[in-house]
N, C-alpha and C positions, 0 to 999 in steps of 0.2 A: 504494500500500500504506500509506503514512504517513497519508493522509487517511482511509482505511477504518479504520485503527487508532485514529484519534482518536475514532471513533464506537463502536468495539468495546471498547476498554480505557479505564478511567478513570485518568487521570493529570492532575494539576492544571496541567501545563505542555504538554499535548498538544492543539494546536488547528490548524485549517486554515491560517491565515496563516503561522505559523512553519514549518509543513511545506513550504509553497511556497517561502518565503524560503530555507530551508536546502537544499532540493532544487535550486533554481536555482543557488545559489552552488556547491554540490557539482558540478553538471554543468559549470559554467564553470571550476572550479579543480582538482578532484580528479585528472583525467588529467594535467594539466600538472604538478601537484605530484609525482605518482608518476614522471613522466618525468624530472623534475629529480633525483630520488633515483636512479633506475635508471641514468641517463646520467652521474651524478656531476658535475652542473653546479654546481660549488662556488660560483661567483659569484652564483647565484640562490637559494642555500639560505635566506638571510634572508627574501627575498620569499616563498619557498615556505612557510617556517614561519609567516610572518605571514598568508598566504592561508589556510593550513590552520587556524590558530588562529581567525581571524575567521569562517570558515565553520562550524567545529565549536563554538565557544564564544562568540566576540565578538558575532555578530549575535543569538545566543540571549540573551545577557546584556542587550544593549541593548533588545531587544524586550520581555523579561519585566520589566526594571526599569521600563519605561514602563507596561506593561499590569497586572502584578501582582507587585510585589516579594516578596511572601510566597511565591508559587509559585517564584520564582527561587531564593530562599534554600533552600527545601525540596528542589528538584529539580536544581539545577545540578551537584552532585557526581555524581549518577546519570546525568545527560545526557551529560557529557563522554566517558566511555568508550564508551557506546553510539553516540554521534554520530561519534566518531573511527573506530570499527570500520566503521560504514556508509560513512563517507567513504573509507576505504581500499578497501572492496569496490567502491564506485562508481568509484574510480580504476582498479581492475583491469578492471572491465567496460567502461569507456569509453576505455581506453588505446589500443586498436587503431585505427590510422589507415587507414580504408577503410570500405567499405560492409559491411553485414551479409552480402551475397552473397560479397564478396571474403573475408571472414573464414571462411565455410563452405568456400569453395574452397581457401583456404590450409590449413585444418585437414584437409580431405580429402586434399590433396596430401602433407601431412606424414605422415598415417596410411599412405598408399600407399607412401611412401618407407620408413617403418619396416617395413612388411610385406615389401618387396622386399629388405631387408637381412638378413632371417632365413633 
């Protein structure tokens, strides 16, 4: 979706390489970051905050400072809230530990359990 968006919408900071970089980093860190929060793993909070910041803003700032500093200046403040929101949504989507079929099975079992309690 991010790559398609780079063709469809004009934004000076939206291109394919940064879309891949940020998506890969989000895939690697977002579920872990969310698990640290949910499970209150206090000792990992600093690492979680660093991973979140680097994925959401740090890699973006490095990339655009090298490629086009003007685009970075124009778009950085708009990018942060959008990227942080996407990062959180990715964390939620990828949080489940198991296959897609296991997820469907677990959801089905929970729905059946709720129906049986009524």
